[in-house]
C-alpha positions as CSV (number, residue, x, y, z in Angstrom):
1,X,0.2,0.0,-0.1
2,X,1.1,3.1,-0.7
3,X,1.2,5.9,1.8
4,X,2.7,9.0,0.1
5,X,-1.2,10.2,-0.3
6,X,-1.5,10.2,3.3
7,X,1.6,12.1,4.2
8,X,0.3,15.8,6.1
9,X,2.1,19.0,6.6
10,X,-0.4,21.2,8.5
11,X,1.8,21.3,11.4
12,X,5.6,22.7,10.8
13,X,7.8,21.2,13.4
14,X,8.6,24.0,16.3
15,X,12.6,24.7,16.4
16,X,14.6,23.6,19.3
17,X,15.3,27.5,20.2
18,X,11.5,28.1,20.5
19,X,10.2,28.5,24.1
20,X,8.1,25.8,26.1
21,X,5.2,28.0,25.8
22,X,4.9,28.0,22.2
23,X,4.6,24.2,22.7
24,X,2.1,24.6,25.1
25,X,0.0,26.6,23.1
26,X,0.2,24.6,20.1
27,X,-1.0,21.9,22.2
28,X,-3.9,23.9,23.4
29,X,-4.9,23.9,19.5
30,X,-4.7,20.3,18.3
31,X,-5.6,17.0,19.6
32,X,-2.2,15.4,19.0
33,X,-0.3,13.5,21.6
34,X,3.4,14.7,20.3
35,X,4.9,17.6,18.2
36,X,7.9,17.4,16.3
37,X,10.9,19.4,16.7
38,X,14.0,20.2,14.5
39,X,17.2,22.1,14.8
40,X,17.6,25.7,13.7
41,X,19.1,23.6,10.4
42,X,16.0,21.8,10.0
43,X,17.2,18.6,11.2
44,X,14.6,16.6,12.9
45,X,15.7,16.0,16.4
46,X,12.2,14.1,18.0
47,X,9.0,14.8,19.2
48,X,8.0,15.8,22.4
49,X,4.7,14.7,24.4
50,X,1.9,16.7,25.7
51,X,2.2,15.1,29.0
52,X,5.9,16.3,29.4
53,X,5.4,19.8,28.1
54,X,2.9,21.0,30.7
55,X,5.8,19.8,33.7
56,X,8.2,22.3,32.3
57,X,7.8,26.4,32.8
58,X,6.5,28.2,29.6
59,X,10.0,30.7,29.5
60,X,12.2,27.8,29.2
61,X,13.9,27.0,25.8
62,X,12.9,23.6,24.4
63,X,16.7,22.9,23.8
64,X,17.1,22.9,27.6
65,X,14.7,19.9,28.1
66,X,16.2,17.8,25.3
67,X,16.0,14.8,27.6
68,X,12.3,14.8,27.1
69,X,12.6,14.4,23.6
70,X,11.3,11.2,21.9
71,X,13.2,10.1,19.0
72,X,10.7,7.9,17.3
73,X,9.9,8.5,13.7
74,X,9.7,6.6,10.2
75,X,11.1,6.7,6.6
76,X,9.2,7.6,3.5
77,X,9.7,4.4,2.4
78,X,8.5,2.4,5.4
79,X,5.9,-0.2,4.7
80,X,2.5,0.5,6.4
81,X,2.6,-2.6,8.7
82,X,5.6,-1.3,10.2
83,X,4.3,2.7,10.5
84,X,1.3,0.9,12.3
85,X,3.6,-0.8,14.5
86,X,5.8,2.5,15.1
87,X,2.3,4.1,16.4
88,X,1.5,1.1,18.8
89,X,5.0,0.9,20.2
90,X,5.5,4.7,21.0
91,X,2.0,5.5,22.1
92,X,1.2,8.4,19.7
93,X,-1.2,9.6,17.2
94,X,1.4,11.4,15.0
95,X,4.4,9.9,13.1
96,X,7.1,12.1,11.6
97,X,8.6,10.8,8.4
98,X,12.0,11.5,7.5
99,X,14.2,11.1,4.2
100,X,17.4,9.4,4.2
101,X,19.2,12.6,4.9
102,X,17.1,13.0,8.1
103,X,15.2,15.8,6.9
104,X,11.6,16.4,8.1
105,X,9.2,15.7,5.4
106,X,5.8,15.5,7.4
107,X,3.8,13.2,9.5
108,X,1.1,10.6,9.3
109,X,-1.7,10.7,11.6
110,X,-2.8,7.3,13.5
111,X,-6.6,7.3,12.0
112,X,-5.8,7.2,8.2
113,X,-3.1,4.1,8.9
114,X,-5.6,2.5,10.9
115,X,-8.1,3.2,8.0
116,X,-5.7,1.1,5.2
117,X,-5.7,-1.8,7.8
118,X,-9.6,-1.4,7.8
119,X,-9.3,-2.0,4.0
120,X,-7.3,-4.9,4.0
121,X,-9.3,-8.3,3.2
122,X,-9.0,-9.4,7.1
123,X,-11.8,-6.8,7.7
124,X,-13.2,-6.0,4.6
125,X,-13.9,-9.5,2.9
126,X,-16.9,-11.7,4.7
127,X,-15.9,-14.5,6.8
128,X,-15.9,-16.2,10.2
129,X,-13.3,-15.4,12.5
130,X,-11.5,-18.5,14.5
131,X,-9.1,-18.2,17.7
132,X,-7.0,-21.5,17.7
133,X,-4.5,-22.3,20.3
134,X,-1.4,-24.8,20.3
135,X,2.0,-25.4,21.6
136,X,4.3,-23.1,20.7
137,X,6.8,-25.5,19.1
138,X,3.9,-27.6,17.5
139,X,1.8,-25.2,15.5
140,X,2.8,-24.5,11.7
141,X,1.1,-21.7,9.5
142,X,1.7,-24.0,6.5
143,X,-0.6,-26.5,8.5
144,X,-2.9,-24.0,9.4
145,X,-3.2,-22.9,5.6
146,X,-3.4,-26.9,4.5
147,X,-6.2,-27.3,7.1
148,X,-8.5,-24.5,5.9
149,X,-7.9,-24.7,1.8
150,X,-8.5,-29.0,2.5
151,X,-11.9,-27.7,3.7
152,X,-12.5,-25.7,0.7
153,X,-12.2,-22.5,2.9
154,X,-9.9,-19.4,2.0
155,X,-7.6,-18.0,4.6
156,X,-8.1,-14.2,4.4
157,X,-5.8,-13.2,7.2
158,X,-3.6,-14.9,10.2
159,X,-1.8,-13.6,13.0
160,X,-0.4,-14.5,16.3
161,X,-2.9,-12.7,18.9
162,X,-1.5,-14.2,22.1
163,X,1.7,-16.2,23.6
164,X,1.6,-17.7,27.0
165,X,3.0,-20.2,28.8
166,X,4.4,-22.1,25.6
167,X,1.1,-22.0,24.0
168,X,0.1,-19.7,21.0
169,X,-2.9,-18.2,20.2
170,X,-3.8,-17.5,16.3
171,X,-6.6,-15.3,15.0
172,X,-7.8,-16.5,11.5
173,X,-10.3,-15.0,9.2
174,X,-11.7,-17.5,6.7
175,X,-14.2,-17.1,3.9
176,X,-15.8,-19.0,1.5
177,X,-17.1,-21.6,3.5
178,X,-18.8,-22.5,6.6
179,X,-16.5,-22.9,9.6
180,X,-17.8,-26.1,11.1
181,X,-15.7,-28.7,9.1
182,X,-12.4,-26.4,9.4
183,X,-12.8,-26.4,13.3
184,X,-13.5,-30.4,13.4
185,X,-10.1,-30.8,11.5
186,X,-8.3,-28.3,13.6
187,X,-9.5,-30.7,16.5
188,X,-8.0,-33.6,14.9
189,X,-4.8,-32.2,14.5
190,X,-4.7,-31.2,17.9
191,X,-5.3,-27.7,17.9
192,X,-7.8,-26.1,20.6
193,X,-10.5,-24.1,19.0
194,X,-10.5,-21.0,21.5
195,X,-13.5,-19.1,19.6
196,X,-17.1,-20.4,19.7
197,X,-19.4,-20.5,16.7
198,X,-23.1,-20.9,15.9
199,X,-22.2,-23.9,13.2
200,X,-20.0,-25.5,16.0
201,X,-21.7,-28.7,16.0
202,X,-19.0,-30.2,18.2
203,X,-19.6,-27.9,20.7
204,X,-23.4,-28.0,20.6
205,X,-23.2,-31.8,20.7
206,X,-21.1,-31.6,24.0
207,X,-23.8,-29.2,25.5
208,X,-26.4,-31.6,24.4
209,X,-25.0,-34.5,26.2
210,X,-23.8,-32.4,29.3
211,X,-27.5,-31.3,29.6
212,X,-28.8,-34.9,29.2
213,X,-26.3,-36.2,31.8
214,X,-27.3,-33.6,34.4
215,X,-30.9,-34.2,33.6
216,X,-30.4,-37.8,34.3
217,X,-28.0,-37.4,37.3
218,X,-30.9,-35.4,38.7
219,X,-33.6,-37.7,38.5
């Protein structure tokens, strides 16, 4: 996906020789979590957060508080998934963009990048969501794909959504078919199906048998 059309230049970085009060005034007008800072020569040095900037006096110079500068950025050729990861890792809603010479080009807004993610088949295409679990050393994405496709399913996307105690959970988006046969096959391959679904006859059968057993024992 091409991110060039999402580059924004509405906000110019403040210069390190500007006052903290200039930053505070800018934050009062905006909804961004950070504001980019550059040197008088135009080199990007980092961002200062709204949380930090109100800890300083208005008359102070930004350069005197360089310890509060956060140096995150992406390049103009960074792919959109890495851009999204950079947003998440730095808890920001604005991401400065630099060229190969570390010159500031502009920035991305978080909502624009999330909008791109929402346009991927994982979200845009019709299908069902499955969450499966297996041992960390036992699972295989090739095996997962084979299980889905052997049941005439189409794998629209998959990602590791949780790892804990040597177990891994994988979230799948599956299209083109009902999920019941796919879930039964995952169980035969020793995957634990975490998510429920109205078509899961295996779980419905277990519930029916449990209800019957409880009724029998209570006679």
